[in-house]
C-alpha positions as CSV (number, residue, x, y, z in Angstrom):
1,X,-3.3,-0.9,6.2
2,X,0.1,0.3,5.0
3,X,1.7,-1.4,8.0
4,X,1.2,-4.7,6.3
5,X,3.6,-3.7,3.5
6,X,5.8,-1.0,5.1
7,X,8.6,-1.7,7.5
8,X,10.1,0.9,9.8
9,X,12.5,2.0,7.2
10,X,9.7,2.6,4.7
11,X,7.7,4.6,7.2
12,X,10.8,6.7,8.1
13,X,11.5,7.4,4.4
14,X,7.8,8.3,3.8
15,X,7.8,10.8,6.6
16,X,11.1,12.4,5.5
17,X,10.1,12.7,1.8
18,X,6.6,14.0,2.7
19,X,8.0,16.7,4.9
20,X,10.6,17.6,2.3
21,X,8.1,17.7,-0.5
22,X,5.7,20.0,1.5
23,X,8.4,22.3,2.7
24,X,10.8,22.5,-0.2
25,X,9.0,21.4,-3.4
26,X,5.4,22.5,-3.0
27,X,6.3,26.2,-2.7
28,X,7.9,26.1,-6.1
29,X,5.4,23.9,-7.9
30,X,2.9,26.5,-9.2
31,X,5.7,28.7,-10.7
32,X,7.4,25.7,-12.2
33,X,4.2,24.6,-14.0
34,X,3.0,28.1,-15.0
35,X,6.4,29.1,-16.5
36,X,7.5,25.7,-17.7
37,X,10.7,25.8,-15.5
38,X,12.8,22.7,-15.0
39,X,12.9,22.1,-11.2
40,X,16.7,22.2,-10.9
41,X,16.7,23.6,-7.4
42,X,14.5,20.8,-6.1
43,X,16.5,18.1,-8.0
44,X,19.8,19.4,-6.4
45,X,18.3,19.1,-2.9
46,X,16.9,15.7,-3.7
47,X,20.3,14.6,-4.8
48,X,21.8,15.9,-1.6
49,X,19.2,13.7,0.3
50,X,20.1,10.6,-1.7
51,X,16.7,10.5,-3.4
52,X,18.1,10.2,-6.9
53,X,19.6,6.8,-6.2
54,X,17.3,5.1,-3.7
55,X,17.4,1.5,-5.1
56,X,21.0,1.4,-6.2
57,X,24.1,-0.1,-4.7
58,X,25.9,1.8,-1.9
59,X,29.2,1.4,-3.7
60,X,28.0,3.7,-6.4
61,X,26.5,6.2,-3.9
62,X,23.0,4.7,-3.6
63,X,20.9,3.7,-0.7
64,X,20.5,0.1,-1.5
65,X,16.8,0.2,-0.7
66,X,14.0,-1.7,-2.4
67,X,11.6,-0.8,-5.2
68,X,8.8,-0.1,-2.7
69,X,11.0,2.6,-1.2
70,X,11.4,4.2,-4.6
71,X,7.6,4.0,-5.1
72,X,7.0,5.7,-1.7
73,X,9.3,8.6,-2.5
74,X,7.9,9.2,-6.0
75,X,4.3,9.0,-4.7
76,X,5.0,11.6,-2.0
77,X,6.7,14.0,-4.5
78,X,4.0,13.5,-7.0
79,X,1.4,14.8,-4.5
80,X,2.9,18.3,-4.7
81,X,4.7,18.5,-8.0
82,X,4.3,16.0,-10.8
83,X,7.0,17.6,-12.9
84,X,9.6,17.0,-10.2
85,X,8.4,13.5,-9.6
86,X,8.5,12.7,-13.4
87,X,12.1,14.0,-13.6
88,X,13.1,11.7,-10.7
89,X,11.1,8.8,-12.1
90,X,12.6,9.0,-15.6
91,X,16.2,9.5,-14.3
92,X,16.0,6.5,-11.9
93,X,13.9,3.9,-13.7
94,X,14.8,4.7,-17.3
95,X,18.0,6.7,-17.3
96,X,19.9,4.7,-14.7
97,X,18.3,1.3,-14.3
98,X,19.4,-0.1,-17.7
99,X,23.0,0.5,-16.9
100,X,22.5,-1.2,-13.5
101,X,20.8,-4.2,-15.1
102,X,22.7,-4.7,-18.3
103,X,25.9,-2.6,-18.1
104,X,29.4,-4.0,-18.2
105,X,31.7,-3.5,-15.2
106,X,33.4,-0.7,-17.0
107,X,30.2,1.0,-18.0
108,X,28.9,0.8,-14.4
109,X,32.1,2.3,-13.0
110,X,32.1,5.1,-15.6
111,X,28.5,6.2,-15.4
112,X,26.8,5.0,-12.2
113,X,28.6,7.1,-9.5
114,X,27.4,10.4,-11.1
115,X,23.9,9.1,-12.0
116,X,23.2,7.4,-8.7
117,X,24.2,10.4,-6.7
118,X,22.3,12.8,-8.9
119,X,25.4,14.8,-10.0
120,X,24.3,14.0,-13.5
121,X,20.8,13.3,-15.0
122,X,19.9,10.4,-17.2
123,X,17.3,10.0,-19.9
124,X,16.0,7.1,-22.1
125,X,15.0,7.5,-25.7
126,X,12.7,4.9,-27.1
127,X,9.7,6.6,-28.7
128,X,9.9,7.7,-32.4
129,X,7.5,9.5,-34.7
130,X,6.5,6.1,-36.2
131,X,7.4,3.9,-33.2
132,X,5.5,4.8,-30.0
133,X,3.6,1.9,-28.5
134,X,4.9,-0.2,-31.5
135,X,8.5,0.0,-30.2
136,X,9.5,-2.9,-32.4
137,X,9.1,-0.5,-35.4
138,X,12.2,1.5,-34.4
139,X,13.6,3.4,-37.4
140,X,16.8,4.8,-35.9
141,X,19.8,2.8,-37.1
142,X,23.2,2.0,-35.7
143,X,25.6,0.9,-38.5
144,X,28.7,-0.9,-37.4
145,X,31.8,0.5,-39.0
146,X,34.9,-1.4,-37.6
147,X,35.0,-0.4,-33.9
148,X,32.3,2.4,-34.1
149,X,28.6,2.7,-34.7
150,X,27.2,5.4,-37.0
151,X,23.8,6.4,-35.7
152,X,21.1,8.2,-37.7
153,X,17.5,8.8,-36.7
154,X,15.2,10.5,-34.2
155,X,13.6,10.0,-30.8
156,X,10.5,11.9,-29.6
157,X,9.1,12.8,-26.2
158,X,12.3,12.0,-24.5
159,X,12.0,13.0,-20.8
160,X,15.0,14.8,-19.3
161,X,16.7,15.1,-22.7
162,X,17.6,18.7,-22.4
163,X,19.2,18.3,-19.0
164,X,20.7,14.8,-19.3
165,X,24.3,14.0,-19.5
166,X,23.7,10.5,-20.7
167,X,20.8,9.2,-22.9
168,X,20.2,5.5,-23.4
169,X,18.7,5.0,-26.8
170,X,17.4,2.0,-28.9
171,X,18.3,1.5,-32.6
172,X,18.4,-1.2,-35.2
173,X,21.9,-2.6,-35.3
174,X,23.1,-3.0,-38.9
175,X,26.2,-5.1,-39.5
176,X,27.5,-5.8,-43.0
177,X,24.2,-4.6,-44.3
178,X,22.2,-7.1,-42.2
179,X,19.6,-6.0,-39.7
180,X,20.7,-7.7,-36.4
181,X,17.7,-6.5,-34.4
182,X,17.2,-3.7,-31.9
183,X,20.0,-2.9,-29.5
184,X,20.6,-0.3,-26.8
185,X,23.4,2.2,-26.6
186,X,24.7,4.7,-24.1
187,X,25.0,8.2,-25.6
188,X,26.8,11.1,-23.9
189,X,25.0,14.4,-24.5
190,X,28.1,16.2,-25.9
191,X,28.6,13.7,-28.7
192,X,29.1,15.3,-32.2
193,X,26.1,14.6,-34.4
194,X,23.6,14.7,-31.5
195,X,21.0,17.5,-31.5
196,X,18.5,18.2,-28.8
197,X,15.2,19.7,-29.9
198,X,13.2,22.5,-28.3
199,X,11.1,21.7,-25.2
200,X,7.6,20.4,-26.1
201,X,4.7,22.6,-25.3
202,X,2.5,20.5,-23.0
203,X,-0.8,20.8,-21.2
204,X,0.7,19.5,-18.0
205,X,3.9,18.3,-16.4
206,X,5.3,21.6,-17.8
207,X,8.4,21.6,-15.6
208,X,9.4,18.1,-16.9
209,X,11.9,18.5,-19.7
210,X,10.5,16.7,-22.8
211,X,12.1,17.0,-26.2
212,X,13.0,15.3,-29.5
213,X,16.5,14.1,-30.0
214,X,18.1,13.9,-33.4
215,X,21.1,11.8,-34.6
216,X,22.9,12.7,-37.8
217,X,25.9,10.5,-38.6
218,X,26.7,10.4,-34.9
219,X,29.7,8.2,-34.1
220,X,30.0,6.3,-30.9
221,X,32.5,3.6,-29.9
222,X,31.5,0.0,-30.0
223,X,31.9,-0.3,-26.2
224,X,28.9,2.0,-25.8
225,X,26.6,-0.9,-26.7
226,X,24.5,-1.6,-23.6
227,X,23.8,-5.3,-22.8
228,X,23.7,-8.1,-25.3
229,X,22.9,-6.8,-28.8
230,X,20.8,-9.8,-29.8
231,X,18.6,-9.3,-26.7
232,X,18.2,-5.5,-26.9
233,X,14.5,-5.6,-27.5
234,X,13.8,-7.8,-24.5
235,X,16.2,-5.7,-22.4
236,X,14.4,-2.4,-23.0
237,X,11.0,-4.1,-22.4
238,X,12.3,-5.2,-19.0
239,X,13.4,-1.6,-18.4
240,X,9.8,-0.4,-19.2
241,X,8.4,-2.8,-16.6
242,X,10.3,-0.8,-13.9
243,X,9.1,2.4,-15.5
244,X,5.5,1.4,-15.4
245,X,5.8,0.7,-11.7
246,X,7.2,4.1,-10.9
247,X,4.8,5.9,-13.3
248,X,2.0,4.2,-11.4
249,X,3.4,5.6,-8.2
250,X,3.6,9.1,-9.8
251,X,0.0,8.9,-11.0
252,X,-1.2,7.7,-7.6
253,X,0.6,10.6,-5.9
254,X,-0.8,13.1,-8.4
255,X,-4.3,11.9,-8.0
256,X,-4.1,12.1,-4.2
257,X,-2.7,15.6,-4.4
258,X,-5.4,16.7,-6.8
259,X,-8.1,15.2,-4.6
260,X,-6.7,16.9,-1.5
261,X,-6.7,20.3,-3.2
262,X,-10.3,19.7,-4.3
263,X,-11.4,18.6,-0.9
264,X,-9.8,21.7,0.8
265,X,-11.5,24.0,-1.8
266,X,-14.9,22.4,-1.2
267,X,-14.6,23.4,2.5
268,X,-13.7,27.0,1.7
269,X,-16.0,27.8,-1.2
270,X,-19.5,28.8,-0.2
271,X,-22.7,29.0,-2.2
272,X,-26.3,29.4,-1.1
273,X,-25.2,30.1,2.4
274,X,-23.0,27.0,3.1
275,X,-19.7,25.4,2.0
276,X,-20.2,23.5,-1.2
277,X,-19.0,20.2,0.4
278,X,-22.4,20.2,2.1
279,X,-24.2,19.6,-1.2
280,X,-24.9,16.0,-1.9
281,X,-23.2,15.8,-5.4
282,X,-20.0,17.3,-4.2
283,X,-20.0,15.4,-0.9
284,X,-20.1,12.2,-3.0
């Protein structure tokens, strides 16, 4: 029934991404997972195809397509390599979307052309050791000092952190000793005082770069504040809505890919003189 929701452009994109995923990403998927390798080769090819900026404005190098188009692409890639799909998902929905939604004209012109075209990778740091689902318990602080912020704290499980050129983080804004609430900031990865931790050892998604990020008296200019400081909490919650849509697409693609592998195996594996898919329990 996909024709009810998909227009011709959606179907063309789905066919293109499916063929690309099978021919270019799938052959690398097992090695990427077994060795925990970041899928840099695939990401470069995806950038060349315009897949790293599907929903963003053409003036920044994007394709100006809708959210459903992004969902279609992530789902198809997720069928063959969840690590590659996770990298794309985090870059687009979490590392780029907040700048599109809340950035100033100057911030958009500075960061979006490279992010949207995939020349640079974006990340988003929200989770902390004591602030996971309870994001309002953020402990990282950004203390205003004239025209700069001094940032101290830690982010955990930050996807793309080790390969990102920009990381959007949340922190408690402190002004004249007063807690002004949670705000978002754009951090460039070469900023002094920023330390990227070692890759996490994971059970799955092993090619997706996941690390802790540490801030020790890191100084950033005031103009790196993203969006309205007093509305920072609501802004990053809005960002997570988009992330949940695309992580849903990734999960759906992953489930379909796993099912297809199991189905194929059930036709090949034989026991008691017949393929195991002929047995009632497995056929169910």
